[in-house]
TILO-746803 format. One line per field, with one value per residue: residue in one letter; x, y, z of N, C-alpha, C in turn. Coordinates in steps of 0.02 Angstrom, whole numbers, plus 50000, padded with zeros to 5 digits. Atoms other than C-alpha are relative to their C-alpha. Layout:
// residues N
miti: (A,...)
n.xx: (X,...)
n.yy: (Y,...)
n.zz: (Z,...)
ca.xx: (X,...)
ca.yy: (Y,...)
ca.zz: (Z,...)
c.xx: (X,...)
c.yy: (Y,...)
c.zz: (Z,...)
***
This chain:
// residues 126
miti: (M,T,L,L,V,Y,C,I,S,E,I,N,G,I,V,Y,M,Y,Q,G,A,Y,G,E,N,I,A,L,F,M,I,G,S,L,A,G,I,W,M,M,V,I,V,N,R,W,L,E,K,N,S,S,D,V,I,A,V,L,S,S,G,T,I,L,M,L,G,F,Q,S,H,F,F,R,L,L,A,V,V,L,Q,K,L,D,I,A,R,E,L,W,P,F,D,F,S,T,L,V,G,S,L,A,I,V,I,T,F,Y,P,I,I,L,F,V,K,R,Y,C,P,I,L,M,G,M,R,K)
n.xx: (49995,50039,49961,49944,50027,50020,49940,49967,50040,49991,49933,49993,50043,50057,49983,50046,49975,50023,49957,49930,49969,50002,49982,49933,49947,50027,49985,50050,50062,49996,50003,50068,50046,49989,50028,50073,50019,49992,50053,50061,49994,50013,50072,50035,49993,50040,50070,50015,50010,50052,50053,50066,50052,49997,49948,50026,50050,49966,49960,50045,50030,49951,50019,50046,49961,49961,50045,50035,49958,49994,50061,49997,49952,50033,50047,49961,49975,50057,50013,49947,50013,50058,49977,49950,49933,49962,49964,49928,49981,49983,49950,50028,49998,50052,50066,50007,50012,50067,50047,49999,50033,50071,50028,50005,50053,50064,50019,50017,50072,50018,49979,50048,50062,49991,49990,50064,50055,49978,49932,49971,49952,49936,49980,50028,50069,50042)
n.yy: (50068,50005,49965,50045,50054,49971,49981,50061,50030,49959,50012,50070,50017,50046,50067,50054,50057,50063,50016,50001,49935,49960,49932,49988,50020,50044,49970,49949,50036,50026,49942,49975,50047,49996,49936,50008,50042,49960,49951,50034,50012,49935,49987,50047,49977,49939,50020,50032,49947,49954,50037,49970,50040,49992,50046,50068,50012,50005,50060,50058,49999,49998,50047,49964,49952,50038,50029,49950,49943,49992,49967,49931,49964,49988,49946,49939,49982,49972,49934,49954,49986,49955,49934,49981,50000,50052,50043,49987,49940,50018,50053,50064,50004,49957,50028,50060,49978,49971,50056,50041,49963,49997,50066,50008,49956,50022,50066,50001,50014,50063,50053,50000,50027,50071,50032,50005,50031,50055,50017,50056,49973,49989,50063,50005,50024,49952)
n.zz: (50023,50062,50051,50017,50041,50064,50038,50023,50054,50060,50026,50019,50057,49991,49975,50017,49961,50028,50056,49976,50017,49939,50016,50027,49954,49948,49935,49988,49986,49931,49955,50003,49968,49928,49978,50001,49943,49939,50001,49978,49928,49968,50007,49956,49931,49992,50000,49935,49950,50021,50036,49996,50030,50073,50025,49991,50052,50065,50004,50006,50066,50054,50052,50045,50039,50049,50050,50042,50018,50072,50022,49977,50042,50065,49989,49992,50067,50037,49971,50023,50071,50003,49978,50050,49970,50034,49953,50009,49963,49932,49996,49978,49927,49972,50015,49959,49932,49997,50008,49939,49947,50016,49985,49927,49975,50027,49976,49929,49989,50032,49954,49946,50026,50013,49935,49965,50037,50043,49977,50037,50048,49966,49969,49933,49994,49965)
ca.xx: (51287,51152,51259,51406,51300,51230,51402,51477,51332,51353,51540,51525,51386,51243,51250,51169,51202,51098,51218,51374,51408,51452,51479,51644,51740,51708,51793,51675,51530,51587,51613,51442,51356,51437,51389,51210,51203,51269,51143,51003,51069,51065,50887,50832,50901,50818,50651,50663,50675,50547,50417,50240,50073,50098,50258,50173,50028,50142,50256,50108,50047,50207,50137,49997,50120,50228,50081,50006,50157,50171,49989,50020,50174,50073,49938,50069,50141,49967,49939,50107,50063,49895,49985,50103,50256,50382,50459,50630,50626,50639,50796,50764,50815,50694,50546,50578,50584,50426,50336,50390,50335,50169,50143,50177,50062,49924,49929,49909,49718,49709,49805,49687,49536,49603,49656,49480,49369,49475,49622,49644,49734,49869,49879,49774,49615,49469)
ca.yy: (49938,49954,50078,49956,49814,49928,49995,49821,49759,49905,49872,49683,49679,49557,49392,49234,49107,48973,48983,48988,49170,49277,49443,49517,49463,49318,49411,49559,49437,49359,49529,49588,49430,49438,49622,49577,49439,49556,49687,49560,49517,49702,49721,49565,49630,49798,49714,49610,49770,49868,49739,49794,49722,49791,49691,49534,49552,49583,49439,49320,49370,49354,49203,49313,49447,49318,49239,49400,49512,49476,49527,49684,49732,49708,49820,49949,49945,49978,50123,50199,50181,50267,50409,50418,50382,50287,50140,50188,50352,50264,50169,49985,50000,50143,50062,49899,49990,50089,49932,49834,49970,49985,49797,49800,49948,49881,49705,49754,49768,49620,49511,49564,49522,49352,49309,49340,49275,49154,49091,48937,49048,49077,48895,48919,48837,48937)
ca.zz: (49601,49468,49373,49378,49308,49172,49121,49113,49007,48887,48871,48859,48731,48707,48800,48733,48870,48785,48638,48747,48697,48847,48761,48711,48865,48984,49128,49108,49104,49268,49351,49291,49350,49522,49536,49487,49618,49751,49698,49722,49896,49942,49874,49968,50132,50104,50066,50226,50327,50227,50178,50143,50088,49912,49889,49958,49836,49687,49730,49747,49574,49475,49383,49314,49261,49175,49086,49019,48992,48806,48781,48882,48778,48617,48687,48737,48560,48487,48607,48561,48376,48404,48494,48344,48450,48346,48437,48367,48464,48631,48675,48709,48892,48924,48837,48930,49096,49061,49002,49155,49275,49183,49200,49387,49418,49306,49376,49559,49552,49433,49558,49698,49590,49535,49713,49774,49633,49531,49635,49526,49399,49529,49582,49738,49797,49860)
c.xx: (49963,50038,50059,49976,49982,50062,50036,49961,50007,50069,50006,49958,49947,50025,49945,50026,49979,50040,50073,50038,49991,50022,50070,50056,49970,50013,49950,49932,49999,49994,49928,49951,50008,49972,49924,49975,50005,49945,49934,50002,49984,49925,49960,50004,49959,49926,49980,49985,49940,49944,49933,49949,50002,50051,49976,49949,50034,50041,49957,49969,50048,49983,49950,50037,50040,49956,49971,50044,50006,49938,50002,50048,49971,49950,50036,50026,49944,49984,50052,49992,49943,50020,50054,50070,50038,50041,50076,50024,50021,50056,49968,49997,49943,49931,49988,49985,49930,49947,49996,49965,49924,49967,49990,49943,49932,49977,49983,49925,49978,50017,49950,49934,50005,50008,49933,49948,50021,50071,50033,50051,50069,50023,49974,49931,49960,49988)
c.yy: (49991,50033,49957,49945,50026,50016,49938,49967,50039,49987,49929,49979,49949,49931,49952,49937,49934,49979,49994,50064,50046,50072,50004,49971,49959,50029,50055,49969,49976,50057,50028,49954,50000,50065,49996,49957,50040,50054,49968,49984,50064,50016,49954,50021,50062,49983,49965,50052,50043,49965,50035,49952,50004,49951,49928,49983,49991,49936,49937,49995,50000,49951,50031,50049,49965,49974,50050,50057,50009,50035,50074,50041,50012,50057,50067,50024,50031,50070,50050,50017,50050,50071,50027,50009,49941,49961,50014,50061,49985,49949,49937,49996,50041,49971,49936,50018,50028,49945,49957,50035,50004,49933,49992,50042,49976,49935,49999,49989,49934,49941,49996,49968,49924,49961,49988,49957,49940,49978,49941,50023,50012,49937,49991,49968,50051,49984)
c.zz: (49933,49942,49976,49954,49931,49957,49973,49943,49935,49968,49971,49940,50018,50020,49979,50034,49971,49939,50021,49982,50060,49989,49972,50043,50057,50070,50017,50015,50072,50051,50002,50035,50076,50029,50001,50058,50064,50005,50023,50075,50038,49997,50046,50073,50013,50004,50065,50053,49984,49962,50010,49967,49923,49971,50006,49946,49932,49994,49994,49930,49942,49944,49951,49956,49946,49943,49952,49977,49925,49971,50018,49956,49930,50005,50006,49932,49958,50025,49977,49926,49992,50020,49953,50031,49969,50051,49997,50040,50072,49999,50030,50076,50031,49988,50040,50072,50008,49994,50062,50058,49988,50015,50075,50028,49977,50032,50074,50012,49968,50046,50058,49978,49990,50066,50035,49963,49957,50019,49964,49948,50030,50036,50071,49997,50040,50071)
***
């Protein structure tokens, strides 16, 4: 299913929904969006059966990840520059995936810390 969504997005091109631009073909956009929705249903059912504490912690801290992701990506860009890795060498999809996984892994202990010592940042009371 993921491969189908990816292939359709590559064929259809860039989508700017806020501008009313749905890529090269509206039918491909609709097929891709329905496949993406179905993929999310499958993932949701799988997570219901295989839930864990890690997933619960990460899902409770998504507001932190959202709030600090731009800072994290800037930091990642600086690190890549220091390592002399040109950003143009990595395809956008790969760098986005690596950055997203790095955010999730890095934020796990941060979420635990904030939950315990500063829950107001996550909208909780102590």
